[in-house]
The first five atom37 places (N, CA, C, CB, O) and aatype in JSON, in Angstrom:
{
  "aatype": [12, 12, 13, 7, 10, 10, 14, 11, 6, 6, 0, 13, 13, 6, 10, 13, 11, 5, 0, 0, 8, 2, 19, 9, 6, 7, 15, 1, 10, 10, 11, 6, 10, 12, 6, 3, 18, 16, 2, 19, 14, 5, 11, 9, 6, 1, 9, 11, 6, 19, 6, 8, 9, 7, 3, 7, 9, 16, 8, 3, 9, 0, 10, 1, 10, 2, 5, 16, 13, 10, 16, 14, 10, 3, 1, 6, 3, 9, 8, 3, 10, 0, 15, 0, 10, 3, 3, 9, 10, 3, 0, 19, 6, 0, 19, 0, 3, 1, 13, 0, 9, 18, 11, 9, 16, 5, 14, 16, 14, 4, 0, 19, 1, 10, 0, 0, 9, 10],
  "atom_mask": [
    [1, 1, 1, 1, 1],
    [1, 1, 1, 1, 1],
    [1, 1, 1, 1, 1],
    [1, 1, 1, 0, 1],
    [1, 1, 1, 1, 1],
    [1, 1, 1, 1, 1],
    [1, 1, 1, 1, 1],
    [1, 1, 1, 1, 1],
    [1, 1, 1, 1, 1],
    [1, 1, 1, 1, 1],
    [1, 1, 1, 1, 1],
    [1, 1, 1, 1, 1],
    [1, 1, 1, 1, 1],
    [1, 1, 1, 1, 1],
    [1, 1, 1, 1, 1],
    [1, 1, 1, 1, 1],
    [1, 1, 1, 1, 1],
    [1, 1, 1, 1, 1],
    [1, 1, 1, 1, 1],
    [1, 1, 1, 1, 1],
    [1, 1, 1, 1, 1],
    [1, 1, 1, 1, 1],
    [1, 1, 1, 1, 1],
    [1, 1, 1, 1, 1],
    [1, 1, 1, 1, 1],
    [1, 1, 1, 0, 1],
    [1, 1, 1, 1, 1],
    [1, 1, 1, 1, 1],
    [1, 1, 1, 1, 1],
    [1, 1, 1, 1, 1],
    [1, 1, 1, 1, 1],
    [1, 1, 1, 1, 1],
    [1, 1, 1, 1, 1],
    [1, 1, 1, 1, 1],
    [1, 1, 1, 1, 1],
    [1, 1, 1, 1, 1],
    [1, 1, 1, 1, 1],
    [1, 1, 1, 1, 1],
    [1, 1, 1, 1, 1],
    [1, 1, 1, 1, 1],
    [1, 1, 1, 1, 1],
    [1, 1, 1, 1, 1],
    [1, 1, 1, 1, 1],
    [1, 1, 1, 1, 1],
    [1, 1, 1, 1, 1],
    [1, 1, 1, 1, 1],
    [1, 1, 1, 1, 1],
    [1, 1, 1, 1, 1],
    [1, 1, 1, 1, 1],
    [1, 1, 1, 1, 1],
    [1, 1, 1, 1, 1],
    [1, 1, 1, 1, 1],
    [1, 1, 1, 1, 1],
    [1, 1, 1, 0, 1],
    [1, 1, 1, 1, 1],
    [1, 1, 1, 0, 1],
    [1, 1, 1, 1, 1],
    [1, 1, 1, 1, 1],
    [1, 1, 1, 1, 1],
    [1, 1, 1, 1, 1],
    [1, 1, 1, 1, 1],
    [1, 1, 1, 1, 1],
    [1, 1, 1, 1, 1],
    [1, 1, 1, 1, 1],
    [1, 1, 1, 1, 1],
    [1, 1, 1, 1, 1],
    [1, 1, 1, 1, 1],
    [1, 1, 1, 1, 1],
    [1, 1, 1, 1, 1],
    [1, 1, 1, 1, 1],
    [1, 1, 1, 1, 1],
    [1, 1, 1, 1, 1],
    [1, 1, 1, 1, 1],
    [1, 1, 1, 1, 1],
    [1, 1, 1, 1, 1],
    [1, 1, 1, 1, 1],
    [1, 1, 1, 1, 1],
    [1, 1, 1, 1, 1],
    [1, 1, 1, 1, 1],
    [1, 1, 1, 1, 1],
    [1, 1, 1, 1, 1],
    [1, 1, 1, 1, 1],
    [1, 1, 1, 1, 1],
    [1, 1, 1, 1, 1],
    [1, 1, 1, 1, 1],
    [1, 1, 1, 1, 1],
    [1, 1, 1, 1, 1],
    [1, 1, 1, 1, 1],
    [1, 1, 1, 1, 1],
    [1, 1, 1, 1, 1],
    [1, 1, 1, 1, 1],
    [1, 1, 1, 1, 1],
    [1, 1, 1, 1, 1],
    [1, 1, 1, 1, 1],
    [1, 1, 1, 1, 1],
    [1, 1, 1, 1, 1],
    [1, 1, 1, 1, 1],
    [1, 1, 1, 1, 1],
    [1, 1, 1, 1, 1],
    [1, 1, 1, 1, 1],
    [1, 1, 1, 1, 1],
    [1, 1, 1, 1, 1],
    [1, 1, 1, 1, 1],
    [1, 1, 1, 1, 1],
    [1, 1, 1, 1, 1],
    [1, 1, 1, 1, 1],
    [1, 1, 1, 1, 1],
    [1, 1, 1, 1, 1],
    [1, 1, 1, 1, 1],
    [1, 1, 1, 1, 1],
    [1, 1, 1, 1, 1],
    [1, 1, 1, 1, 1],
    [1, 1, 1, 1, 1],
    [1, 1, 1, 1, 1],
    [1, 1, 1, 1, 1],
    [1, 1, 1, 1, 1],
    [1, 1, 1, 1, 1],
    [1, 1, 1, 1, 1]
  ],
  "atom_positions": [
    [[-18.82, 5.54, 35.78], [-18.47, 5.16, 34.47], [-19.47, 6.23, 33.11], [-18.85, 3.34, 34.45], [-20.7, 6.24, 33.17]],
    [[-18.52, 7.27, 31.69], [-19.37, 7.59, 31.0], [-19.73, 6.9, 29.67], [-19.12, 8.66, 30.91], [-18.91, 6.14, 29.16]],
    [[-20.74, 7.09, 29.17], [-20.62, 5.99, 28.25], [-21.02, 7.84, 26.8], [-22.27, 4.06, 28.65], [-21.57, 8.83, 27.28]],
    [[-20.59, 7.84, 25.27], [-20.98, 8.11, 24.63], [-22.71, 7.77, 23.9], [0.0, 0.0, 0.0], [-23.5, 6.87, 24.16]],
    [[-22.79, 8.71, 23.11], [-24.22, 8.0, 23.44], [-24.77, 7.25, 22.12], [-25.42, 9.2, 23.94], [-25.75, 6.53, 21.94]],
    [[-23.59, 7.79, 21.15], [-22.99, 7.17, 20.1], [-21.43, 6.19, 19.75], [-23.02, 8.17, 19.46], [-20.34, 6.74, 19.66]],
    [[-21.54, 5.31, 19.66], [-20.0, 4.38, 19.32], [-19.88, 4.57, 18.14], [-19.85, 2.72, 19.53], [-20.56, 4.28, 17.16]],
    [[-18.25, 5.45, 18.44], [-17.71, 5.2, 17.22], [-16.46, 4.18, 16.78], [-17.4, 6.37, 16.91], [-15.73, 3.57, 17.56]],
    [[-16.42, 4.16, 15.45], [-16.15, 2.9, 15.09], [-14.37, 2.85, 15.14], [-16.91, 2.59, 13.58], [-14.15, 3.19, 13.97]],
    [[-13.22, 2.66, 15.68], [-12.76, 2.8, 16.08], [-11.46, 1.78, 15.43], [-13.4, 2.95, 17.02], [-10.34, 1.59, 15.9]],
    [[-12.05, 1.28, 14.29], [-11.23, 0.06, 13.61], [-10.7, 0.52, 12.26], [-12.2, -1.32, 13.34], [-9.68, -0.04, 11.85]],
    [[-11.08, 1.16, 11.75], [-10.05, 2.98, 11.05], [-9.03, 2.31, 10.96], [-9.66, 4.74, 12.17], [-8.63, 1.44, 10.19]],
    [[-8.49, 3.01, 12.21], [-7.06, 2.89, 13.03], [-6.31, 1.92, 12.86], [-7.12, 2.85, 14.34], [-5.17, 1.91, 12.4]],
    [[-6.98, 1.0, 13.25], [-5.86, -1.08, 13.28], [-5.47, -0.3, 11.47], [-7.63, -3.88, 13.29], [-4.4, 0.2, 11.13]],
    [[-6.81, -0.47, 10.56], [-6.82, -0.93, 9.49], [-6.06, 0.01, 8.09], [-8.2, -1.22, 9.44], [-5.73, -0.45, 6.99]],
    [[-5.95, 1.38, 8.58], [-4.62, 2.39, 8.64], [-3.08, 1.34, 9.06], [-4.99, 3.81, 10.18], [-2.01, 1.43, 8.45]],
    [[-3.2, 0.87, 9.63], [-2.26, 0.5, 10.4], [-1.33, -0.7, 9.4], [-2.98, -0.02, 11.84], [-0.12, -0.81, 9.17]],
    [[-2.4, -1.4, 9.0], [-1.92, -2.88, 8.66], [-1.69, -2.11, 6.81], [-3.54, -4.61, 9.06], [-0.84, -2.5, 6.01]],
    [[-2.4, -1.33, 6.62], [-2.72, -0.76, 5.21], [-0.33, 0.31, 4.68], [-4.9, 1.03, 5.68], [0.37, 0.43, 3.68]],
    [[-0.23, 0.68, 6.13], [0.81, 1.61, 6.3], [1.83, 0.62, 6.61], [0.59, 2.75, 7.38], [2.99, 0.89, 6.29]],
    [[1.62, -0.26, 7.06], [2.83, -1.59, 7.74], [2.55, -2.59, 5.47], [1.51, -3.29, 10.28], [3.45, -3.19, 4.87]],
    [[1.79, -2.47, 5.18], [1.68, -3.47, 4.07], [2.64, -2.45, 2.81], [-0.3, -3.88, 3.62], [3.4, -2.91, 1.96]],
    [[2.35, -1.21, 3.01], [3.15, -0.29, 1.58], [4.27, 0.26, 2.1], [2.26, 1.1, 0.83], [4.69, 1.2, 1.42]],
    [[5.29, -0.15, 3.69], [6.53, -0.62, 3.93], [7.17, -1.81, 3.07], [6.47, -0.96, 5.22], [8.32, -1.89, 2.62]],
    [[6.09, -2.73, 2.99], [6.69, -4.07, 2.71], [6.67, -3.86, 1.24], [5.87, -5.46, 3.29], [7.56, -4.25, 0.49]],
    [[5.7, -3.27, 0.9], [6.04, -3.39, -1.11], [6.95, -2.17, -1.4], [0.0, 0.0, 0.0], [7.1, -2.02, -2.61]],
    [[7.43, -1.51, -0.84], [8.66, -0.65, -1.03], [9.68, -0.91, -0.28], [8.46, 0.63, -0.83], [10.67, -0.18, -0.23]],
    [[9.53, -2.0, 0.38], [10.85, -3.13, 0.8], [11.27, -3.51, -0.1], [10.68, -4.37, 1.53], [12.31, -3.1, -0.63]],
    [[10.11, -4.91, -0.71], [10.53, -5.27, -2.18], [10.91, -4.9, -2.93], [10.09, -5.54, -2.78], [11.86, -5.49, -3.43]],
    [[10.37, -3.46, -3.62], [10.81, -2.7, -4.98], [12.5, -2.48, -4.74], [9.88, -0.99, -5.18], [13.33, -2.97, -5.51]],
    [[12.91, -1.54, -3.34], [14.07, -1.56, -3.2], [14.49, -2.93, -3.56], [14.39, -1.11, -2.0], [14.57, -3.12, -4.78]],
    [[14.86, -4.27, -2.55], [15.94, -4.9, -2.69], [15.41, -5.77, -4.31], [16.31, -5.86, -1.15], [16.18, -6.65, -4.69]],
    [[14.6, -5.61, -4.88], [14.23, -5.97, -6.29], [15.46, -5.03, -7.04], [12.42, -5.51, -6.75], [16.38, -5.46, -7.74]],
    [[15.21, -3.73, -6.7], [16.4, -2.62, -7.65], [18.01, -3.07, -7.28], [16.21, -0.59, -7.03], [18.95, -3.33, -8.03]],
    [[17.9, -3.05, -5.73], [19.44, -3.31, -4.75], [20.21, -4.77, -5.38], [18.97, -3.67, -2.67], [21.41, -5.0, -5.38]],
    [[19.12, -5.64, -5.91], [19.76, -7.32, -6.0], [18.66, -7.44, -7.4], [19.36, -8.79, -4.17], [17.56, -7.99, -7.3]],
    [[19.17, -6.82, -8.7], [18.32, -7.51, -9.63], [18.07, -8.66, -10.07], [18.41, -7.2, -10.38], [17.37, -8.68, -11.08]],
    [[18.49, -9.83, -9.57], [18.28, -11.65, -9.58], [17.05, -11.79, -9.42], [18.99, -12.64, -8.38], [16.35, -10.81, -9.21]],
    [[16.63, -12.82, -9.49], [14.81, -13.86, -9.53], [13.92, -12.58, -10.15], [13.85, -14.51, -7.34], [12.82, -13.11, -10.06]],
    [[13.74, -11.66, -10.54], [13.35, -10.86, -10.88], [11.67, -10.87, -11.37], [14.27, -10.61, -11.6], [10.89, -9.92, -11.3]],
    [[11.36, -12.46, -11.96], [10.01, -12.51, -12.52], [9.41, -12.81, -10.64], [9.72, -14.05, -14.06], [8.49, -12.11, -10.22]],
    [[9.81, -13.46, -10.09], [9.56, -13.76, -8.61], [9.5, -12.33, -7.54], [10.89, -14.81, -8.14], [8.62, -12.08, -6.71]],
    [[10.8, -11.47, -7.87], [10.17, -10.68, -6.99], [9.02, -9.79, -7.64], [11.18, -9.9, -6.33], [8.09, -9.16, -7.14]],
    [[9.3, -9.9, -8.48], [7.76, -8.97, -9.55], [6.5, -9.64, -8.87], [7.61, -9.47, -11.81], [5.64, -8.86, -8.46]],
    [[6.34, -10.66, -8.75], [5.26, -11.5, -8.53], [4.82, -11.27, -7.05], [5.64, -12.98, -8.85], [3.65, -11.47, -6.75]],
    [[5.73, -10.87, -6.11], [5.66, -11.39, -4.71], [5.02, -9.54, -4.27], [7.61, -12.17, -3.89], [4.33, -9.34, -3.27]],
    [[5.4, -8.49, -5.18], [5.32, -7.44, -5.32], [3.85, -7.18, -5.92], [6.42, -7.07, -5.96], [3.19, -6.16, -5.7]],
    [[3.53, -8.04, -6.56], [2.07, -7.93, -7.08], [1.31, -8.75, -6.15], [1.84, -8.44, -8.62], [0.22, -8.94, -6.68]],
    [[1.38, -9.46, -4.77], [0.39, -9.9, -4.07], [0.28, -8.67, -2.85], [0.71, -11.48, -3.6], [-0.77, -8.13, -2.51]],
    [[1.75, -8.37, -2.23], [1.12, -7.18, -1.4], [0.4, -6.44, -1.96], [1.88, -6.35, -0.85], [-0.55, -5.97, -1.34]],
    [[0.63, -6.11, -3.28], [-0.1, -5.36, -4.06], [-1.93, -5.23, -3.66], [0.23, -6.02, -5.46], [-2.63, -4.37, -3.13]],
    [[-2.18, -6.64, -4.27], [-3.12, -7.38, -3.94], [-3.57, -7.27, -2.6], [-2.81, -8.52, -4.23], [-4.34, -6.32, -2.53]],
    [[-3.43, -7.8, -1.56], [-3.18, -6.98, -0.26], [-3.58, -6.18, 0.23], [-2.46, -6.58, -0.09], [-4.2, -6.22, 1.3]],
    [[-3.25, -5.0, -0.55], [-3.7, -3.81, 0.05], [-4.38, -3.56, -0.84], [0.0, 0.0, 0.0], [-4.92, -2.58, -0.34]],
    [[-5.0, -3.69, -2.21], [-6.38, -3.25, -3.02], [-7.45, -4.08, -1.42], [-6.61, -4.34, -5.28], [-8.27, -3.34, -0.9]],
    [[-7.34, -5.06, -1.03], [-8.11, -5.32, -0.18], [-7.94, -4.64, 0.62], [0.0, 0.0, 0.0], [-8.54, -3.57, 0.55]],
    [[-7.11, -4.86, 1.7], [-7.64, -3.65, 3.25], [-8.13, -2.66, 2.55], [-6.28, -2.86, 4.46], [-9.13, -2.39, 3.22]],
    [[-8.11, -1.58, 1.28], [-8.56, -0.71, 0.63], [-10.05, -0.57, 0.72], [-8.11, -0.88, -0.5], [-10.77, 0.37, 1.05]],
    [[-10.39, -2.29, 0.16], [-11.7, -2.1, -0.36], [-12.55, -2.74, 1.52], [-12.01, -3.35, -2.25], [-13.77, -2.81, 1.66]],
    [[-11.56, -3.09, 2.64], [-12.42, -2.93, 3.69], [-12.42, -1.97, 3.92], [-12.34, -3.46, 4.65], [-13.59, -1.6, 4.01]],
    [[-11.35, -0.74, 4.19], [-11.8, 0.35, 4.88], [-12.96, 0.68, 4.34], [-10.97, 1.39, 4.91], [-13.91, 0.88, 5.09]],
    [[-13.11, 0.82, 2.94], [-14.67, 1.5, 1.57], [-15.25, 1.17, 2.77], [-15.45, 0.5, -0.39], [-15.5, 1.98, 3.67]],
    [[-15.58, -0.65, 2.82], [-16.05, -1.05, 2.97], [-17.2, -0.88, 4.28], [-15.38, -1.61, 2.66], [-18.41, -1.09, 4.35]],
    [[-16.22, -0.43, 5.2], [-16.59, -0.04, 7.08], [-16.52, 1.23, 6.83], [-15.38, -0.53, 8.57], [-16.87, 1.97, 7.75]],
    [[-16.05, 1.9, 5.48], [-16.99, 3.5, 5.98], [-18.21, 3.66, 5.53], [-16.38, 4.94, 5.46], [-18.75, 4.67, 6.01]],
    [[-18.95, 3.0, 4.69], [-20.02, 2.83, 3.93], [-20.96, 2.32, 5.07], [-19.78, 1.89, 2.65], [-22.1, 2.77, 5.14]],
    [[-20.54, 1.4, 5.96], [-21.88, 0.77, 7.14], [-21.32, 1.87, 8.48], [-21.69, -1.61, 7.73], [-21.98, 1.8, 9.51]],
    [[-20.67, 2.41, 8.47], [-20.16, 3.24, 10.17], [-21.4, 4.46, 9.88], [-17.85, 4.2, 10.33], [-21.64, 4.91, 8.76]],
    [[-22.0, 4.8, 10.94], [-22.72, 6.02, 10.88], [-21.57, 7.05, 11.29], [-24.08, 6.02, 11.88], [-21.29, 8.13, 10.76]],
    [[-20.99, 6.43, 12.35], [-19.83, 7.88, 13.28], [-18.97, 7.37, 13.29], [-19.93, 8.51, 14.87], [-18.63, 6.3, 13.79]],
    [[-17.98, 8.81, 12.16], [-16.54, 7.9, 12.31], [-15.67, 8.6, 13.2], [-15.66, 7.68, 10.86], [-16.02, 9.58, 13.86]],
    [[-14.24, 7.96, 13.22], [-13.47, 9.08, 14.16], [-12.93, 10.09, 13.57], [-12.39, 8.62, 14.94], [-12.25, 10.9, 14.19]],
    [[-13.22, 10.2, 11.85], [-12.32, 11.32, 11.61], [-13.45, 11.86, 10.19], [-10.36, 10.76, 11.22], [-14.46, 11.33, 9.73]],
    [[-13.16, 12.36, 10.05], [-14.24, 12.82, 8.47], [-14.14, 11.53, 7.2], [-13.38, 14.68, 7.48], [-13.06, 11.0, 6.92]],
    [[-15.33, 11.19, 6.6], [-15.29, 10.66, 6.14], [-14.78, 10.72, 5.19], [-15.85, 10.43, 6.24], [-14.42, 9.64, 4.72]],
    [[-14.38, 12.43, 4.14], [-13.89, 12.33, 3.27], [-12.1, 12.29, 3.67], [-14.55, 13.31, 2.47], [-11.28, 12.11, 2.77]],
    [[-11.75, 12.45, 4.87], [-10.35, 11.93, 4.93], [-9.6, 10.68, 5.2], [-9.92, 12.49, 5.61], [-8.44, 10.27, 5.1]],
    [[-11.06, 10.15, 5.68], [-10.65, 8.52, 5.07], [-10.42, 7.49, 4.35], [-10.87, 8.06, 5.14], [-9.9, 6.38, 4.28]],
    [[-11.37, 8.75, 3.54], [-11.2, 8.12, 2.23], [-10.3, 8.26, 1.31], [-12.04, 8.3, 1.63], [-9.85, 7.47, 0.48]],
    [[-9.97, 9.83, 1.66], [-8.07, 10.34, 1.4], [-6.99, 8.98, 1.37], [-7.36, 11.49, 3.1], [-6.77, 8.0, 0.65]],
    [[-6.74, 9.27, 1.97], [-6.11, 8.08, 3.32], [-5.77, 7.42, 2.9], [-6.75, 7.33, 4.3], [-4.56, 7.3, 2.74]],
    [[-6.94, 6.33, 2.33], [-7.31, 4.83, 2.43], [-6.76, 5.05, 0.81], [-9.22, 4.16, 2.93], [-5.87, 4.34, 0.33]],
    [[-7.46, 6.22, 0.02], [-6.73, 6.2, -1.48], [-5.1, 6.43, -1.71], [-7.4, 7.38, -2.33], [-4.38, 5.9, -2.55]],
    [[-4.75, 7.42, -0.66], [-3.27, 7.57, -1.1], [-2.46, 6.19, -0.6], [-2.55, 9.03, -0.35], [-1.71, 5.54, -1.33]],
    [[-2.79, 5.86, 0.85], [-2.0, 4.82, 0.42], [-1.63, 3.89, -0.86], [-2.29, 4.23, 1.08], [-0.56, 3.82, -1.47]],
    [[-2.83, 3.21, -1.09], [-2.99, 2.84, -1.92], [-2.47, 2.91, -3.44], [-3.73, 2.97, -1.67], [-2.44, 1.93, -4.18]],
    [[-2.04, 4.3, -3.84], [-1.52, 4.98, -4.28], [-0.34, 4.51, -4.55], [-1.64, 5.85, -3.77], [0.31, 4.34, -5.58]],
    [[-0.22, 4.39, -3.78], [1.83, 4.39, -3.56], [2.17, 2.55, -3.74], [2.58, 5.14, -1.13], [3.29, 2.18, -4.09]],
    [[0.94, 1.44, -3.42], [1.06, 0.81, -3.88], [1.41, 0.13, -4.93], [0.74, 0.84, -3.66], [2.31, -0.68, -5.13]],
    [[0.09, 0.81, -5.97], [-0.12, 0.72, -7.48], [1.12, 1.74, -8.38], [-1.87, 1.31, -7.79], [1.09, 1.95, -9.59]],
    [[2.02, 2.21, -7.51], [2.94, 2.85, -8.53], [3.65, 2.05, -8.5], [3.55, 4.09, -8.42], [4.21, 1.68, -9.53]],
    [[4.04, 1.13, -6.57], [5.36, 0.69, -6.43], [4.87, -0.77, -7.68], [5.94, 0.31, -4.42], [5.81, -1.3, -8.26]],
    [[4.24, -1.0, -7.81], [3.65, -2.2, -8.7], [3.34, -1.95, -10.24], [2.28, -2.66, -8.06], [2.94, -2.78, -11.05]],
    [[3.55, -0.92, -10.41], [3.32, -0.46, -11.45], [4.96, -0.51, -12.18], [2.53, 0.92, -11.22], [5.37, -1.05, -13.21]],
    [[5.64, 0.32, -11.09], [7.75, 0.23, -11.94], [7.74, -1.31, -11.69], [9.71, 1.31, -10.66], [7.51, -2.05, -12.65]],
    [[7.92, -1.69, -10.79], [8.12, -3.74, -10.85], [7.01, -3.97, -12.57], [6.78, -5.02, -8.59], [7.46, -4.78, -13.37]],
    [[6.37, -3.6, -12.75], [6.13, -4.44, -14.29], [6.31, -3.77, -15.24], [4.84, -4.97, -14.66], [5.9, -4.39, -16.22]],
    [[6.84, -2.52, -15.6], [7.76, -1.79, -16.47], [8.72, -2.77, -16.24], [8.17, -0.23, -16.15], [8.74, -3.88, -16.78]],
    [[9.52, -2.34, -15.43], [11.08, -3.13, -15.13], [11.17, -4.48, -16.47], [11.06, -4.08, -13.06], [11.91, -4.65, -17.44]],
    [[9.83, -5.35, -15.77], [9.55, -6.74, -17.21], [9.09, -6.62, -18.44], [8.54, -7.79, -16.97], [9.16, -7.48, -19.32]],
    [[8.42, -5.16, -18.57], [7.57, -4.77, -19.83], [8.64, -4.28, -20.94], [6.4, -3.49, -19.46], [8.49, -4.26, -22.16]],
    [[9.44, -3.99, -20.4], [10.91, -3.43, -20.77], [11.89, -4.14, -20.86], [11.41, -2.59, -19.99], [12.78, -3.69, -21.58]],
    [[12.07, -5.14, -20.4], [12.94, -6.06, -20.0], [14.39, -5.3, -19.89], [12.89, -7.27, -21.0], [15.35, -5.18, -20.65]],
    [[14.06, -4.82, -18.51], [15.05, -3.94, -18.65], [16.09, -5.36, -17.95], [14.81, -2.18, -17.75], [15.54, -6.46, -17.86]],
    [[17.27, -5.24, -17.59], [19.19, -5.78, -17.74], [18.97, -5.59, -16.62], [20.73, -4.94, -18.59], [18.62, -6.51, -15.87]],
    [[19.15, -4.08, -16.14], [19.95, -3.9, -15.05], [19.55, -2.59, -14.7], [21.42, -4.09, -15.28], [20.07, -1.82, -15.51]],
    [[18.69, -1.82, -13.67], [18.45, -0.74, -13.32], [19.38, 0.0, -13.3], [17.96, -0.72, -12.44], [20.44, -0.59, -13.08]],
    [[19.54, 1.86, -13.53], [20.46, 2.29, -13.26], [19.93, 2.27, -11.46], [20.83, 3.59, -14.21], [18.98, 1.84, -10.8]],
    [[21.54, 3.22, -11.17], [21.79, 3.99, -10.34], [21.02, 5.32, -9.75], [22.74, 4.17, -10.74], [21.15, 5.94, -8.7]],
    [[20.47, 5.42, -10.48], [19.84, 6.23, -10.15], [18.18, 5.69, -10.03], [20.22, 7.27, -11.01], [17.59, 6.53, -9.35]],
    [[17.58, 4.97, -10.31], [16.62, 4.14, -10.58], [16.41, 3.1, -9.08], [17.08, 3.36, -12.01], [15.29, 2.86, -8.63]],
    [[17.63, 2.61, -8.5], [18.21, 2.75, -6.74], [18.24, 3.05, -6.01], [18.77, 2.88, -6.24], [17.68, 2.5, -5.07]],
    [[19.32, 4.76, -5.84], [18.74, 4.97, -5.09], [16.66, 6.18, -5.01], [20.06, 5.31, -4.53], [16.03, 6.75, -4.12]],
    [[16.51, 6.0, -6.21], [14.63, 6.18, -5.85], [14.15, 5.43, -5.12], [13.6, 5.99, -6.9], [13.31, 5.83, -4.31]],
    [[14.44, 4.41, -5.17], [13.77, 3.03, -4.8], [14.1, 2.88, -2.94], [14.69, 1.53, -5.91], [13.35, 2.42, -2.08]],
    [[14.95, 3.23, -2.86], [15.39, 3.48, -1.82], [14.95, 4.45, -0.76], [16.29, 3.64, -2.11], [14.91, 4.11, 0.42]],
    [[14.59, 5.76, -1.21], [14.32, 6.69, -0.8], [12.76, 6.68, -0.51], [14.85, 7.55, -1.58], [12.35, 7.19, 0.53]],
    [[11.63, 5.93, -1.7], [10.62, 5.79, -1.75], [10.88, 4.71, -0.5], [10.04, 5.58, -3.11], [9.93, 4.1, -0.01]]
  ]
}
């Protein structure tokens, strides 16, 4: 049995998996909001909760990155991937917020299609 001289931290992959699932959930909730524009405040609140969970995952990745000597990917790549996933959820939340702020009564067909693409 071969052992490496320095252990590699493999938890990043699990955290990325959690972040990706969270992005999918946030995107699904935005799509649901657009397609069925009822109970808007509750749906927006749920999107905010998912985005908050995403912030926590991103924080966990950054914390682990700062505590890990040998990473399975370049540090910059880990940081960039975590930031990109977080940016998607930030955008989803921003869209939902704007629908509430501007008191949109019904999303346009284009907005519905864009949410479906996301």
